[in-house]
KOLTI-186614 format. One record per residue (C-alpha): y, x, z; residue in one letter; chain. Coordinates in steps of 0.5 Angstrom, whole numbers, plus 2048, in hexadecimal, padded with zeros to 3 digits. Example, Ala and Ser with C-alpha at 12.3 -4.5 7.8 and 13.67 -1.06 7.14 Angstrom:
2
+-----+-----+-----+----+----+
:  py :  px :  pz : aa : ch :
+-----+-----+-----+----+----+
: 7F7 : 819 : 810 :  A :  A :
: 7FE : 81B : 80E :  S :  A :
+-----+-----+-----+----+----+
REM end
This chain:
447
+-----+-----+-----+----+----+
:  py :  px :  pz : aa : ch :
+-----+-----+-----+----+----+
: 7DE : 892 : 812 :  M :  A :
: 7E4 : 896 : 810 :  T :  A :
: 7E8 : 895 : 80A :  T :  A :
: 7EA : 89B : 805 :  R :  A :
: 7F2 : 89B : 804 :  R :  A :
: 7F4 : 89E : 7FD :  T :  A :
: 7F9 : 8A3 : 7FD :  R :  A :
: 800 : 8A0 : 7FB :  P :  A :
: 802 : 8A3 : 7F4 :  A :  A :
: 807 : 8A9 : 7F6 :  S :  A :
: 80D : 8AB : 7F3 :  R :  A :
: 80F : 8B2 : 7EF :  P :  A :
: 812 : 8B7 : 7F4 :  P :  A :
: 81A : 8B6 : 7F5 :  E :  A :
: 81E : 8B8 : 7F0 :  G :  A :
: 819 : 8B8 : 7EA :  T :  A :
: 81C : 8B5 : 7E4 :  P :  A :
: 81A : 8AF : 7E1 :  P :  A :
: 815 : 8AF : 7DB :  P :  A :
: 81A : 8AE : 7D6 :  A :  A :
: 81D : 8B5 : 7D8 :  E :  A :
: 817 : 8B8 : 7D9 :  L :  A :
: 814 : 8B6 : 7D2 :  A :  A :
: 81B : 8B9 : 7CF :  R :  A :
: 81A : 8C0 : 7D3 :  Q :  A :
: 812 : 8C0 : 7D0 :  A :  A :
: 815 : 8BF : 7C9 :  R :  A :
: 819 : 8C5 : 7CA :  A :  A :
: 814 : 8C9 : 7CC :  V :  A :
: 80F : 8C7 : 7C6 :  L :  A :
: 815 : 8C7 : 7C1 :  D :  A :
: 812 : 8CC : 7BD :  D :  A :
: 80B : 8CA : 7BE :  A :  A :
: 80D : 8C3 : 7BB :  V :  A :
: 811 : 8C6 : 7B5 :  R :  A :
: 80B : 8CA : 7B3 :  I :  A :
: 806 : 8C4 : 7B4 :  A :  A :
: 80A : 8C0 : 7B0 :  R :  A :
: 80B : 8C5 : 7AB :  W :  A :
: 803 : 8C7 : 7AB :  A :  A :
: 802 : 8BF : 7AA :  A :  A :
: 805 : 8C0 : 7A3 :  V :  A :
: 802 : 8C7 : 7A2 :  D :  A :
: 7FB : 8C5 : 7A4 :  R :  A :
: 7F9 : 8CC : 7A5 :  Q :  A :
: 7FD : 8CF : 7AA :  P :  A :
: 7F7 : 8D4 : 7AC :  D :  A :
: 7F8 : 8D8 : 7A6 :  A :  A :
: 7FD : 8DE : 7A6 :  T :  A :
: 801 : 8DC : 7A0 :  P :  A :
: 802 : 8D6 : 7A3 :  A :  A :
: 804 : 8D9 : 7A9 :  Q :  A :
: 809 : 8DD : 7A5 :  E :  A :
: 80B : 8D7 : 7A2 :  R :  A :
: 80D : 8D3 : 7A8 :  A :  A :
: 811 : 8D9 : 7AB :  A :  A :
: 815 : 8D9 : 7A5 :  V :  A :
: 816 : 8D1 : 7A5 :  A :  A :
: 817 : 8D1 : 7AC :  L :  A :
: 81B : 8D7 : 7AD :  G :  A :
: 816 : 8DA : 7B2 :  L :  A :
: 813 : 8E1 : 7B3 :  T :  A :
: 80B : 8E1 : 7B1 :  P :  A :
: 80A : 8E2 : 7B8 :  D :  A :
: 80E : 8DC : 7BA :  Q :  A :
: 80A : 8D8 : 7B5 :  V :  A :
: 803 : 8DA : 7B8 :  R :  A :
: 805 : 8D9 : 7BF :  A :  A :
: 808 : 8D2 : 7BD :  G :  A :
: 802 : 8D0 : 7BA :  W :  A :
: 7FD : 8D2 : 7C0 :  D :  A :
: 802 : 8CE : 7C4 :  R :  A :
: 802 : 8C8 : 7BF :  A :  A :
: 7FA : 8C8 : 7BF :  R :  A :
: 7FA : 8C9 : 7C7 :  L :  A :
: 7FF : 8C3 : 7C8 :  A :  A :
: 7FB : 8BE : 7C3 :  G :  A :
: 800 : 8BE : 7BE :  L :  A :
: 7FB : 8C0 : 7B8 :  V :  A :
: 7F4 : 8BF : 7B7 :  E :  A :
: 7F0 : 8C4 : 7B2 :  L :  A :
: 7EA : 8C0 : 7AE :  H :  A :
: 7E6 : 8C5 : 7AA :  G :  A :
: 7EC : 8CA : 7AA :  G :  A :
: 7F1 : 8C5 : 7A8 :  T :  A :
: 7F7 : 8C3 : 7AC :  A :  A :
: 7F8 : 8BC : 7AE :  R :  A :
: 7FE : 8B9 : 7B3 :  P :  A :
: 7FB : 8B7 : 7B9 :  G :  A :
: 7FD : 8B0 : 7BD :  W :  A :
: 802 : 8B4 : 7C1 :  R :  A :
: 806 : 8B6 : 7BB :  L :  A :
: 806 : 8B0 : 7B8 :  R :  A :
: 809 : 8AD : 7BF :  A :  A :
: 80D : 8B3 : 7C1 :  W :  A :
: 814 : 8B0 : 7BF :  D :  A :
: 813 : 8A9 : 7C2 :  R :  A :
: 80E : 8A9 : 7C8 :  D :  A :
: 810 : 8AD : 7CE :  D :  A :
: 809 : 8AD : 7D1 :  S :  A :
: 806 : 8B0 : 7CB :  A :  A :
: 80B : 8B6 : 7CC :  V :  A :
: 809 : 8B7 : 7D3 :  L :  A :
: 802 : 8B7 : 7D2 :  R :  A :
: 802 : 8BC : 7CC :  G :  A :
: 806 : 8C0 : 7D1 :  W :  A :
: 801 : 8BF : 7D7 :  V :  A :
: 7FC : 8C1 : 7D2 :  A :  A :
: 800 : 8C8 : 7D0 :  L :  A :
: 801 : 8C9 : 7D8 :  F :  A :
: 7F9 : 8C8 : 7D9 :  D :  A :
: 7F8 : 8CE : 7D4 :  A :  A :
: 7FD : 8D3 : 7D6 :  W :  A :
: 7F8 : 8D8 : 7D7 :  S :  A :
: 7F7 : 8D7 : 7CF :  L :  A :
: 7FE : 8D8 : 7CD :  V :  A :
: 7FF : 8DE : 7D0 :  H :  A :
: 7F9 : 8E3 : 7D0 :  P :  A :
: 7F7 : 8E7 : 7D6 :  A :  A :
: 7F7 : 8EE : 7D5 :  P :  A :
: 7F2 : 8F1 : 7D1 :  G :  A :
: 7EF : 8F6 : 7D6 :  D :  A :
: 7EE : 8F1 : 7DC :  V :  A :
: 7E7 : 8EF : 7DD :  E :  A :
: 7E6 : 8E7 : 7DB :  P :  A :
: 7E3 : 8E6 : 7E2 :  T :  A :
: 7EA : 8E8 : 7E5 :  A :  A :
: 7EE : 8E4 : 7E0 :  V :  A :
: 7EA : 8DE : 7E2 :  A :  A :
: 7EB : 8DF : 7E9 :  E :  A :
: 7F2 : 8DF : 7E8 :  V :  A :
: 7F2 : 8D9 : 7E4 :  V :  A :
: 7EE : 8D5 : 7E9 :  E :  A :
: 7F3 : 8D7 : 7EF :  A :  A :
: 7F9 : 8D5 : 7EB :  V :  A :
: 7FA : 8CE : 7ED :  P :  A :
: 7FB : 8D1 : 7F4 :  Q :  A :
: 800 : 8D5 : 7F2 :  V :  A :
: 804 : 8CF : 7EE :  L :  A :
: 803 : 8CB : 7F5 :  S :  A :
: 807 : 8D0 : 7F9 :  L :  A :
: 80C : 8D0 : 7F4 :  L :  A :
: 80D : 8C8 : 7F4 :  Q :  A :
: 80C : 8C8 : 7FC :  L :  A :
: 812 : 8CD : 7FC :  S :  A :
: 816 : 8C9 : 7F7 :  A :  A :
: 81A : 8CF : 7F5 :  G :  A :
: 819 : 8D6 : 7F3 :  P :  A :
: 813 : 8DA : 7F6 :  V :  A :
: 813 : 8E2 : 7F7 :  P :  A :
: 80E : 8E5 : 7F2 :  V :  A :
: 80B : 8E9 : 7F8 :  P :  A :
: 80A : 8E2 : 7FC :  S :  A :
: 806 : 8DF : 7F6 :  L :  A :
: 802 : 8E6 : 7F6 :  L :  A :
: 800 : 8E5 : 7FD :  D :  A :
: 7FD : 8DE : 7FC :  L :  A :
: 7FA : 8E0 : 7F5 :  L :  A :
: 7F6 : 8E6 : 7F9 :  R :  A :
: 7F4 : 8E1 : 7FF :  Q :  A :
: 7F1 : 8DC : 7FA :  R :  A :
: 7EE : 8E1 : 7F5 :  V :  A :
: 7EA : 8E4 : 7FC :  A :  A :
: 7E8 : 8DD : 7FD :  E :  A :
: 7E5 : 8DC : 7F6 :  L :  A :
: 7E1 : 8E2 : 7F7 :  R :  A :
: 7DF : 8E1 : 7FE :  E :  A :
: 7DC : 8DA : 7FB :  E :  A :
: 7D8 : 8DD : 7F6 :  R :  A :
: 7D5 : 8E3 : 7FA :  C :  A :
: 7CF : 8E2 : 7FD :  E :  A :
: 7CD : 8E6 : 804 :  V :  A :
: 7C8 : 8EB : 801 :  P :  A :
: 7C2 : 8EE : 805 :  A :  A :
: 7C1 : 8F5 : 808 :  A :  A :
: 7C2 : 8FB : 804 :  P :  A :
: 7BC : 8FD : 801 :  R :  A :
: 7BE : 904 : 801 :  D :  A :
: 7BE : 905 : 808 :  E :  A :
: 7B6 : 905 : 80A :  P :  A :
: 7B7 : 905 : 811 :  G :  A :
: 7BC : 900 : 812 :  A :  A :
: 7BA : 8FA : 817 :  A :  A :
: 7BB : 8F3 : 814 :  P :  A :
: 7C2 : 8F1 : 814 :  G :  A :
: 7C4 : 8F8 : 816 :  E :  A :
: 7CA : 8FA : 812 :  G :  A :
: 7CB : 8F3 : 80F :  S :  A :
: 7D2 : 8F2 : 80F :  V :  A :
: 7D3 : 8F9 : 80C :  E :  A :
: 7CE : 8F7 : 807 :  A :  A :
: 7D1 : 8F0 : 805 :  S :  A :
: 7D8 : 8F3 : 804 :  G :  A :
: 7D5 : 8F9 : 800 :  A :  A :
: 7D2 : 8F4 : 7FB :  V :  A :
: 7D7 : 8EF : 7FB :  S :  A :
: 7DC : 8F5 : 7F9 :  R :  A :
: 7D7 : 8F7 : 7F3 :  R :  A :
: 7D6 : 8EF : 7F1 :  A :  A :
: 7DD : 8EE : 7F0 :  V :  A :
: 7E0 : 8F4 : 7EC :  P :  A :
: 7E8 : 8F5 : 7EC :  D :  A :
: 7EB : 8F1 : 7E7 :  P :  A :
: 7EF : 8F7 : 7E4 :  A :  A :
: 7F0 : 8FE : 7E5 :  P :  A :
: 7F7 : 900 : 7E8 :  G :  A :
: 7FA : 900 : 7EF :  P :  A :
: 7FB : 8F8 : 7EF :  D :  A :
: 7F7 : 8F4 : 7EA :  P :  A :
: 7F8 : 8ED : 7ED :  L :  A :
: 800 : 8EF : 7EC :  A :  A :
: 7FF : 8F0 : 7E5 :  R :  A :
: 7FB : 8E9 : 7E4 :  L :  A :
: 800 : 8E5 : 7E8 :  L :  A :
: 805 : 8E8 : 7E4 :  D :  A :
: 801 : 8E6 : 7DE :  W :  A :
: 800 : 8DF : 7E1 :  A :  A :
: 807 : 8DE : 7E2 :  L :  A :
: 809 : 8E0 : 7DB :  E :  A :
: 804 : 8DB : 7D8 :  G :  A :
: 807 : 8D5 : 7DC :  L :  A :
: 80E : 8D7 : 7DB :  A :  A :
: 80C : 8D7 : 7D3 :  A :  A :
: 80A : 8D0 : 7D4 :  V :  A :
: 810 : 8CE : 7D7 :  G :  A :
: 80D : 8CD : 7DE :  A :  A :
: 811 : 8D2 : 7E2 :  L :  A :
: 817 : 8D7 : 7E1 :  T :  A :
: 817 : 8DE : 7E3 :  L :  A :
: 81C : 8E3 : 7E6 :  G :  A :
: 81E : 8E8 : 7EB :  Q :  A :
: 817 : 8E9 : 7EE :  G :  A :
: 816 : 8E1 : 7EF :  Q :  A :
: 813 : 8DB : 7EC :  A :  A :
: 816 : 8D4 : 7EB :  T :  A :
: 813 : 8CE : 7E9 :  L :  A :
: 816 : 8CA : 7E3 :  T :  A :
: 817 : 8C2 : 7E4 :  P :  A :
: 811 : 8C2 : 7DF :  L :  A :
: 80D : 8C7 : 7E3 :  G :  A :
: 80F : 8C3 : 7E9 :  N :  A :
: 80D : 8BC : 7E6 :  W :  A :
: 806 : 8BF : 7E4 :  A :  A :
: 804 : 8C2 : 7EA :  V :  A :
: 805 : 8BB : 7ED :  W :  A :
: 801 : 8B8 : 7E8 :  V :  A :
: 7FB : 8BC : 7E9 :  K :  A :
: 7FC : 8BB : 7F1 :  L :  A :
: 7FC : 8B4 : 7F0 :  E :  A :
: 7F6 : 8B4 : 7EC :  Q :  A :
: 7F2 : 8B8 : 7F1 :  I :  A :
: 7F4 : 8B2 : 7F6 :  C :  A :
: 7F2 : 8AD : 7F1 :  V :  A :
: 7EB : 8B1 : 7F1 :  A :  A :
: 7EB : 8B1 : 7F8 :  A :  A :
: 7EB : 8A9 : 7F8 :  Q :  A :
: 7E5 : 8A8 : 7F4 :  S :  A :
: 7E4 : 8A1 : 7F6 :  P :  A :
: 7DC : 8A1 : 7F4 :  A :  A :
: 7DB : 8A8 : 7F6 :  G :  A :
: 7D9 : 8AB : 7F0 :  H :  A :
: 7DE : 8B1 : 7EE :  I :  A :
: 7D9 : 8B6 : 7F0 :  E :  A :
: 7D3 : 8B3 : 7EC :  Q :  A :
: 7D2 : 8B5 : 7E4 :  S :  A :
: 7D5 : 8B1 : 7DF :  A :  A :
: 7CE : 8AD : 7DE :  E :  A :
: 7CD : 8AB : 7E5 :  D :  A :
: 7D4 : 8A9 : 7E6 :  M :  A :
: 7D4 : 8A5 : 7DF :  L :  A :
: 7CD : 8A2 : 7E2 :  R :  A :
: 7D1 : 8A0 : 7E8 :  A :  A :
: 7D7 : 89D : 7E5 :  C :  A :
: 7D2 : 898 : 7E1 :  A :  A :
: 7D2 : 894 : 7E7 :  R :  A :
: 7D9 : 894 : 7E7 :  L :  A :
: 7DE : 88F : 7E4 :  T :  A :
: 7E3 : 892 : 7DF :  P :  A :
: 7E9 : 893 : 7E4 :  G :  A :
: 7E5 : 897 : 7E9 :  P :  A :
: 7E1 : 89B : 7E4 :  A :  A :
: 7E8 : 89D : 7E1 :  R :  A :
: 7EA : 89F : 7E8 :  V :  A :
: 7E3 : 8A3 : 7E9 :  E :  A :
: 7E4 : 8A6 : 7E2 :  Y :  A :
: 7EB : 8A9 : 7E4 :  R :  A :
: 7E9 : 8AC : 7EB :  A :  A :
: 7E3 : 8AF : 7E7 :  W :  A :
: 7E7 : 8B2 : 7E2 :  L :  A :
: 7ED : 8B4 : 7E7 :  A :  A :
: 7E8 : 8B9 : 7EA :  A :  A :
: 7E6 : 8BD : 7E4 :  R :  A :
: 7E9 : 8C1 : 7DE :  P :  A :
: 7EB : 8BC : 7D9 :  V :  A :
: 7E7 : 8C0 : 7D4 :  G :  A :
: 7E0 : 8C0 : 7D7 :  S :  A :
: 7E1 : 8B9 : 7D9 :  A :  A :
: 7E1 : 8B7 : 7D2 :  V :  A :
: 7DC : 8BB : 7D0 :  T :  A :
: 7D7 : 8B9 : 7D6 :  E :  A :
: 7D9 : 8B1 : 7D4 :  L :  A :
: 7D7 : 8B3 : 7CC :  L :  A :
: 7D1 : 8B6 : 7CE :  G :  A :
: 7CF : 8B0 : 7D2 :  V :  A :
: 7D1 : 8AB : 7CC :  A :  A :
: 7CC : 8AF : 7C8 :  R :  A :
: 7C6 : 8AD : 7CC :  G :  A :
: 7C1 : 8A8 : 7CB :  E :  A :
: 7C5 : 8A3 : 7D0 :  D :  A :
: 7C9 : 89E : 7CB :  A :  A :
: 7CC : 89B : 7D2 :  L :  A :
: 7CF : 8A2 : 7D4 :  L :  A :
: 7D1 : 8A4 : 7CD :  R :  A :
: 7D6 : 89E : 7CD :  G :  A :
: 7D8 : 89F : 7D4 :  L :  A :
: 7D9 : 8A7 : 7D3 :  A :  A :
: 7DE : 8A4 : 7CD :  F :  A :
: 7E2 : 8A0 : 7D2 :  E :  A :
: 7E3 : 8A6 : 7D7 :  A :  A :
: 7E5 : 8AA : 7D1 :  L :  A :
: 7EB : 8A4 : 7D0 :  R :  A :
: 7ED : 8A6 : 7D7 :  V :  A :
: 7EE : 8AD : 7D5 :  V :  A :
: 7F2 : 8AB : 7CF :  G :  A :
: 7F5 : 8B0 : 7CB :  S :  A :
: 7F2 : 8B6 : 7CE :  A :  A :
: 7EB : 8B3 : 7CB :  A :  A :
: 7EE : 8B2 : 7C4 :  E :  A :
: 7EB : 8B9 : 7C1 :  A :  A :
: 7E4 : 8B8 : 7C4 :  G :  A :
: 7E4 : 8B1 : 7C2 :  V :  A :
: 7E6 : 8B3 : 7BB :  R :  A :
: 7E0 : 8B8 : 7BB :  A :  A :
: 7DB : 8B3 : 7BD :  A :  A :
: 7DD : 8AE : 7B7 :  A :  A :
: 7D9 : 8B3 : 7B3 :  E :  A :
: 7D3 : 8B1 : 7B7 :  E :  A :
: 7D0 : 8AB : 7B4 :  P :  A :
: 7CD : 8A8 : 7BB :  P :  A :
: 7D4 : 8A9 : 7BE :  L :  A :
: 7D8 : 8A7 : 7B8 :  R :  A :
: 7DA : 8A0 : 7B9 :  P :  A :
: 7DC : 8A1 : 7C0 :  Y :  A :
: 7E0 : 8A7 : 7BE :  A :  A :
: 7E4 : 8A3 : 7B9 :  L :  A :
: 7E5 : 89D : 7BD :  I :  A :
: 7E8 : 8A2 : 7C2 :  W :  A :
: 7EC : 8A5 : 7BD :  L :  A :
: 7EF : 89F : 7BB :  A :  A :
: 7F1 : 89C : 7C1 :  E :  A :
: 7F4 : 8A3 : 7C3 :  H :  A :
: 7F8 : 8A2 : 7BD :  D :  A :
: 7FB : 89C : 7BF :  G :  A :
: 7F6 : 897 : 7BC :  A :  A :
: 7F5 : 890 : 7C0 :  D :  A :
: 7EE : 891 : 7C4 :  P :  A :
: 7EC : 88A : 7C1 :  D :  A :
: 7ED : 88D : 7BA :  E :  A :
: 7EB : 894 : 7BA :  A :  A :
: 7E4 : 893 : 7B8 :  T :  A :
: 7E7 : 891 : 7B1 :  D :  A :
: 7E7 : 899 : 7B0 :  V :  A :
: 7DF : 899 : 7AF :  L :  A :
: 7DC : 898 : 7A9 :  T :  A :
: 7D6 : 893 : 7A9 :  R :  A :
: 7D1 : 898 : 7AA :  E :  A :
: 7D5 : 89B : 7B0 :  E :  A :
: 7D6 : 894 : 7B3 :  A :  A :
: 7CE : 892 : 7B2 :  T :  A :
: 7CC : 899 : 7B5 :  W :  A :
: 7D1 : 897 : 7BB :  L :  A :
: 7CE : 890 : 7BC :  W :  A :
: 7C7 : 893 : 7BC :  V :  A :
: 7C9 : 898 : 7C1 :  D :  A :
: 7CD : 893 : 7C6 :  T :  A :
: 7C7 : 88E : 7C5 :  A :  A :
: 7C2 : 894 : 7C8 :  A :  A :
: 7C7 : 895 : 7CE :  A :  A :
: 7C6 : 88D : 7CF :  V :  A :
: 7BF : 88E : 7CE :  A :  A :
: 7BE : 893 : 7D3 :  D :  A :
: 7C3 : 891 : 7D8 :  H :  A :
: 7C5 : 88A : 7D7 :  G :  A :
: 7C1 : 883 : 7D6 :  D :  A :
: 7BE : 87F : 7D1 :  A :  A :
: 7C4 : 87A : 7D1 :  T :  A :
: 7C9 : 880 : 7D0 :  L :  A :
: 7C5 : 883 : 7CA :  L :  A :
: 7C5 : 87C : 7C7 :  V :  A :
: 7CC : 87B : 7C7 :  R :  A :
: 7CD : 882 : 7C4 :  H :  A :
: 7CB : 87F : 7BE :  L :  A :
: 7D2 : 87C : 7BD :  E :  A :
: 7D5 : 883 : 7BD :  S :  A :
: 7D1 : 885 : 7B6 :  A :  A :
: 7D6 : 885 : 7B0 :  V :  A :
: 7D0 : 882 : 7AC :  Q :  A :
: 7D1 : 87B : 7AA :  G :  A :
: 7CA : 879 : 7AA :  S :  A :
: 7C3 : 87B : 7AE :  V :  A :
: 7C0 : 87E : 7A7 :  P :  A :
: 7C6 : 882 : 7A6 :  A :  A :
: 7C6 : 885 : 7AD :  L :  A :
: 7BF : 887 : 7AD :  L :  A :
: 7BF : 88A : 7A6 :  D :  A :
: 7C5 : 88E : 7A8 :  E :  A :
: 7C2 : 890 : 7AF :  V :  A :
: 7BC : 892 : 7AC :  R :  A :
: 7C0 : 897 : 7A7 :  A :  A :
: 7C4 : 89A : 7AC :  V :  A :
: 7BF : 89E : 7AF :  G :  A :
: 7C1 : 89E : 7B6 :  H :  A :
: 7BB : 8A1 : 7BA :  P :  A :
: 7BB : 89B : 7BF :  R :  A :
: 7BA : 896 : 7B9 :  T :  A :
: 7B3 : 894 : 7BB :  V :  A :
: 7B4 : 893 : 7C2 :  Q :  A :
: 7BA : 88F : 7C1 :  V :  A :
: 7B7 : 88A : 7BC :  L :  A :
: 7B1 : 889 : 7C1 :  V :  A :
: 7B5 : 888 : 7C7 :  A :  A :
: 7BA : 883 : 7C3 :  L :  A :
: 7B4 : 87F : 7C0 :  A :  A :
: 7B1 : 87E : 7C7 :  A :  A :
: 7B8 : 87C : 7CA :  A :  A :
: 7BA : 877 : 7C5 :  H :  A :
: 7B8 : 870 : 7C6 :  P :  A :
: 7B7 : 86E : 7BE :  D :  A :
: 7B0 : 86F : 7BC :  P :  A :
: 7B2 : 870 : 7B5 :  A :  A :
: 7B7 : 875 : 7B6 :  F :  A :
: 7B2 : 879 : 7BB :  A :  A :
: 7AD : 879 : 7B6 :  K :  A :
: 7B2 : 87C : 7B0 :  A :  A :
: 7B4 : 881 : 7B5 :  V :  A :
: 7AD : 883 : 7B7 :  R :  A :
: 7AB : 884 : 7B0 :  R :  A :
: 7B2 : 888 : 7AF :  A :  A :
: 7B0 : 88C : 7B5 :  A :  A :
: 7A9 : 88D : 7B2 :  F :  A :
: 7AB : 88F : 7AB :  Q :  A :
: 7B0 : 895 : 7AE :  V :  A :
: 7AA : 897 : 7B2 :  H :  A :
: 7A5 : 898 : 7AC :  T :  A :
: 7AB : 89A : 7A8 :  G :  A :
: 7AA : 894 : 7A3 :  G :  A :
: 7AF : 891 : 79F :  A :  A :
+-----+-----+-----+----+----+
REM end
């Protein structure tokens, strides 16, 4: 038997500034975005053209600078839009006091570099996607070099990585049909090459389309403060160097998944984590999240939360707690869906600093009752009778009749099953009888 050793926590590359200095640099990169976000939080309609013109006058910026700063503010999570109305995001409220919030906001902008600097209009989307997928290797070379790297060297690496991506996509075709006399396998190499070239069109007209796309990528990364350009070479900034290190660390964490579920779907991963205690489960969540883009991970977790299994719903929001601020927009949207609203409101309260033991205070009586029934459904499906009876103690109602009345009124789809299971589990015959009567009334639609 072997004992698996955990990888010791690594340190940032030598010469990386301390977090406070990195946060100062990130604040400088996002200064215009913060100013516009704070102005928009007051004006409330920053998308309207008159509002942008007012912002330009008030802040001493050009209209183009206002539009660019507004886009960066949204990408960095400094503002949120609710029905066309702007609200300050959590990061904006914490901007002056929380260095970690500032760095997370900048990393969100760094991840969205391809949106900050739009690709050339005459380039095919497939070619743009290839370059975006290949950029992490370019950034890794820049970090390993620990200094300026000539653009031709970066272009050579980009060509190699794009060629690998195209080879991974292409399948070996059958012999060409327009050669009736060809024997099986005859001309297969030439055919494969011809079909491969047809399947992957050139990214753009011109003598060197990948060079154009590399210039676009480098300019986009420079626009978010990740690197500097000059005299035919590129150099990572301290922020960019730190960000690449963070991404590589995430990959290493994913490779250490303790339970081995990082390649599974969110639902399968959560089902596996249901058998773990909270600490190991959180480690597994982190590994699973590090192995995929944050946006798609949040979407997948919320998709599981919308399912019928109440246990997985609760676990999905536990995993979203590990995601942190990057999940805030998705969770706020989920708060508009009645089945997810109690979970989302508690998540948001804790995210804003509420004590976990007091976070349920943000729920209305009806929302708290819905959550009680949903949790009871999870216990009934996956727990035992003792846990279900003990769950009664967490009800906000002060008496059994009040609990049953409000449970009937809340309209949870699992109400009947929960009440039947509770009646079967409870040792008090009188209580069991009252609960069975309530279950019958919900089933038949009676009062």
